[in-house]
C-alpha positions as CSV (number, residue, x, y, z in Angstrom):
1,M,-22.8,-25.8,30.1
2,P,-26.3,-27.2,29.3
3,P,-28.1,-27.0,26.9
4,A,-30.4,-24.6,28.1
5,E,-27.9,-21.7,28.8
6,K,-26.1,-21.9,25.1
7,S,-29.6,-20.9,24.1
8,M,-28.6,-16.8,24.3
9,P,-25.5,-15.0,24.5
10,S,-24.0,-14.5,28.0
11,P,-24.5,-10.3,28.0
12,T,-21.5,-7.6,27.1
13,P,-19.3,-7.2,30.6
14,N,-19.8,-5.0,32.7
15,R,-23.2,-4.3,31.0
16,L,-25.6,-3.9,33.3
17,A,-28.9,-6.1,32.3
18,L,-31.3,-4.4,34.6
19,I,-30.9,-1.7,32.3
20,D,-31.3,-4.1,29.3
21,I,-34.1,-5.3,30.8
22,A,-35.8,-1.8,31.4
23,R,-35.1,-1.0,28.2
24,T,-36.6,-4.0,27.1
25,L,-39.8,-2.8,28.9
26,A,-39.4,0.3,27.2
27,L,-39.8,-1.4,23.7
28,L,-43.0,-4.2,24.8
29,G,-44.7,0.1,26.2
30,M,-43.8,0.9,22.7
31,I,-45.0,-1.8,20.5
32,A,-47.8,-1.7,22.4
33,F,-48.6,1.8,21.7
34,H,-47.9,1.1,17.6
35,F,-50.4,-1.4,17.1
36,R,-53.2,-0.2,18.5
37,F,-52.4,3.1,16.0
38,D,-52.0,1.1,13.1
39,L,-55.4,-1.0,14.0
40,V,-56.4,2.7,13.4
41,I,-55.2,2.7,10.2
42,F,-56.0,0.5,8.8
43,G,-60.1,0.9,10.0
44,H,-59.7,-1.7,12.8
45,L,-60.4,0.1,15.7
46,P,-63.2,3.5,15.6
47,P,-60.8,7.2,15.4
48,Q,-61.5,8.3,18.7
49,T,-59.0,4.7,20.3
50,T,-56.3,7.9,18.9
51,A,-58.1,10.6,21.3
52,T,-58.0,9.7,24.6
53,A,-56.4,10.7,27.4
54,F,-54.5,7.3,28.3
55,F,-53.4,7.3,24.1
56,Y,-51.4,10.7,25.1
57,W,-49.9,9.9,28.8
58,H,-48.8,6.0,26.8
59,A,-46.8,8.0,23.9
60,R,-45.3,10.5,26.4
61,L,-44.4,8.1,29.3
62,V,-43.1,5.9,26.9
63,A,-41.0,8.4,24.6
64,G,-40.2,9.5,28.8
65,A,-38.6,6.0,29.6
66,F,-36.2,5.6,26.8
67,L,-35.2,9.0,26.7
68,F,-34.3,8.4,30.7
69,L,-32.7,5.0,29.9
70,A,-30.6,6.9,26.9
71,G,-29.2,9.4,29.8
72,L,-28.2,6.7,32.2
73,S,-26.6,4.9,30.1
74,L,-24.9,7.1,28.5
75,W,-23.2,7.6,32.2
76,L,-22.9,4.5,32.6
77,A,-20.5,4.6,28.9
78,H,-18.6,7.6,29.6
79,G,-19.3,9.0,33.0
80,E,-15.5,8.4,34.3
81,G,-14.7,9.8,30.8
82,V,-16.0,9.9,27.3
83,R,-14.4,6.7,25.8
84,W,-14.3,8.6,22.2
85,P,-14.9,6.2,20.0
86,A,-17.1,4.3,20.8
87,F,-19.4,7.4,21.7
88,W,-18.6,9.0,18.4
89,R,-19.8,4.6,16.8
90,R,-23.0,5.0,18.4
91,Q,-23.5,8.4,16.8
92,A,-22.8,7.6,13.7
93,I,-25.0,4.5,14.1
94,L,-28.1,7.0,15.2
95,I,-27.7,9.5,13.3
96,A,-28.0,6.8,10.3
97,A,-31.4,4.8,11.9
98,A,-32.2,9.1,12.6
99,A,-31.8,9.6,8.2
100,L,-33.5,6.5,7.3
101,V,-37.1,6.9,9.3
102,S,-36.9,10.6,7.8
103,L,-36.3,9.1,3.8
104,A,-39.0,6.8,4.2
105,T,-41.8,8.6,6.4
106,F,-41.1,11.4,4.0
107,F,-41.6,9.6,0.5
108,A,-44.4,7.2,2.7
109,L,-46.2,10.1,4.4
110,P,-45.1,13.4,2.9
111,D,-47.9,15.2,4.9
112,A,-46.4,14.1,7.8
113,W,-43.1,12.9,7.7
114,I,-40.9,12.6,11.0
115,F,-38.0,15.4,10.8
116,F,-36.9,15.0,14.4
117,G,-39.0,12.2,15.9
118,I,-36.6,9.9,19.3
119,L,-33.9,8.7,17.6
120,H,-33.0,12.3,16.2
121,S,-33.8,13.9,20.2
122,I,-31.5,11.1,21.6
123,A,-28.3,11.7,19.0
124,L,-28.8,15.5,19.7
125,G,-29.2,15.2,23.5
126,S,-26.6,13.1,23.9
127,L,-24.6,15.7,22.1
128,L,-25.3,18.1,23.3
129,A,-25.8,16.0,27.0
130,L,-21.8,15.7,27.1
131,P,-20.3,19.1,29.1
132,F,-23.1,17.0,32.4
133,L,-20.7,14.2,32.6
134,R,-19.0,16.5,35.0
135,L,-20.5,18.4,36.4
136,P,-22.8,17.8,40.1
137,A,-25.8,15.7,40.1
138,A,-27.5,18.5,41.7
139,L,-26.7,20.8,38.6
140,T,-28.1,18.3,36.2
141,L,-31.3,16.9,37.5
142,A,-31.9,20.8,37.9
143,S,-31.4,21.6,33.6
144,G,-33.6,19.0,33.1
145,A,-36.2,19.8,36.0
146,A,-35.3,24.0,33.7
147,I,-36.4,22.6,30.8
148,M,-39.4,20.0,31.1
149,I,-41.1,23.6,33.1
150,G,-39.8,25.5,30.4
151,A,-41.5,23.5,27.8
152,T,-44.2,24.3,28.9
153,V,-43.6,28.2,30.1
154,L,-41.6,29.6,27.5
155,P,-44.0,29.3,23.7
156,P,-45.8,31.3,24.8
157,I,-43.0,33.6,25.1
158,F,-40.5,32.9,22.6
159,E,-43.8,32.1,19.5
160,W,-40.4,30.0,17.9
161,N,-43.3,28.2,14.9
162,H,-41.8,28.4,11.8
163,L,-40.5,24.8,10.7
164,G,-37.1,25.1,10.9
165,L,-37.7,25.8,14.2
166,R,-40.0,23.5,16.5
167,W,-37.4,20.6,17.5
168,I,-35.8,23.0,19.3
169,G,-40.3,22.9,21.2
170,L,-40.9,26.5,21.7
171,Q,-43.6,26.8,18.6
172,T,-47.5,27.1,19.7
173,L,-49.1,25.6,17.1
174,P,-49.9,21.8,16.5
175,T,-47.5,20.1,14.1
176,N,-48.4,18.0,11.5
177,T,-45.8,14.6,12.0
178,M,-45.8,11.3,12.6
179,D,-43.0,11.5,15.5
180,L,-42.4,15.1,17.0
181,E,-39.4,14.6,20.7
182,P,-38.2,18.1,20.5
183,L,-35.3,18.9,23.1
184,F,-37.7,21.2,24.8
185,P,-38.9,19.2,27.2
186,W,-37.4,16.2,26.2
187,F,-33.6,16.7,26.5
188,G,-34.9,17.6,30.0
189,V,-35.8,14.1,30.5
190,L,-32.1,13.2,29.2
191,L,-30.3,14.7,32.0
192,I,-32.9,13.7,34.5
193,G,-31.8,9.5,33.2
194,L,-27.8,11.5,33.0
195,G,-28.6,13.3,36.2
196,F,-29.4,9.6,38.3
197,G,-27.1,7.9,37.0
198,R,-24.4,9.9,38.8
199,L,-26.5,10.3,41.9
200,M,-26.5,6.7,42.0
201,R,-23.2,5.6,41.1
202,P,-21.4,4.3,44.6
203,I,-24.6,1.7,44.2
204,W,-24.7,0.8,40.1
205,P,-21.5,-2.1,40.8
206,G,-23.7,-4.3,43.4
207,L,-26.8,-3.9,40.7
208,H,-25.9,-6.9,38.4
209,L,-28.0,-10.3,38.4
210,P,-26.8,-13.3,37.9
211,D,-26.2,-14.2,35.1
212,R,-29.3,-17.3,34.0
213,P,-31.1,-18.1,31.1
214,I,-34.6,-16.1,32.1
215,T,-31.9,-12.9,33.1
216,R,-30.4,-13.4,29.0
217,A,-33.6,-13.7,27.8
218,L,-35.4,-10.3,29.3
219,A,-32.1,-8.0,29.1
220,W,-32.0,-9.8,24.9
221,P,-34.0,-7.0,23.3
222,G,-33.0,-4.4,25.7
223,Q,-29.7,-5.1,24.1
224,H,-30.9,-5.1,20.5
225,S,-33.4,-2.3,20.8
226,L,-32.4,-0.3,18.2
227,A,-32.8,-2.7,15.2
228,I,-36.2,-3.0,16.6
229,Y,-37.2,0.2,17.3
230,L,-36.1,0.1,13.4
231,L,-38.2,-2.9,12.3
232,H,-41.3,-3.4,14.2
233,Q,-43.4,-1.0,12.7
234,P,-42.7,-2.9,9.6
235,F,-43.8,-6.4,11.0
236,L,-46.4,-4.6,12.6
237,M,-48.1,-3.2,9.9
238,G,-47.4,-6.1,7.5
239,L,-49.3,-8.3,9.7
240,I,-51.9,-6.2,10.2
241,W,-52.6,-5.9,6.5
242,T,-52.1,-9.4,5.5
243,Y,-55.0,-10.0,9.0
244,G,-57.1,-7.4,6.7
245,Q,-56.7,-10.1,4.6
246,L,-57.5,-12.6,5.0
247,R,-60.8,-12.5,6.7
């Protein structure tokens, strides 16, 4: 094997590099978003930078991409039958990582700590989505769309503004937290990803990309998305802080 082909490990068998590359793109969007947000925190950009429509939709596009890919990956991993040991191992890792994020932000940012962020949403959403693995794609897609629509229609009816209920997403008051991805609408996005995975079931076997160095390099971040998610903010903040000290 040529030396260039030894620089990156081969993808896991039966793992779609295309999905990992899509996750890599979502990671790049997340890093770009947080880099600009951190520049505001450290005073290198004006505060109004985060008050634009572009910033608002950037955040939601990135969150939506991760949740859609979580639903899609759930189907690809368990659509033909739930592999329970693998499922519960992934759930345990997600829950532990979500708890770490909550604990770290509770001490670092007690007034805006993350009690139900993207990891919490993916973990709970993956569990709630299990029954949909056996349902027709059209029903799963319709359910996802209904939940997304309900995020707009239902809050004025229920007004579940208690802090202990805001993870559901039916509140009408703003929530002071660094990240909130409640079930309404984000579980709907995960279900749409799952339904899409089932709908496209006949073509997945033909979507394997050639095993080449560029493919492995592009897929590698997506294969380690959780680690990158947990580490990118401390790295970015340290980098920006160091820049500020050296100016």
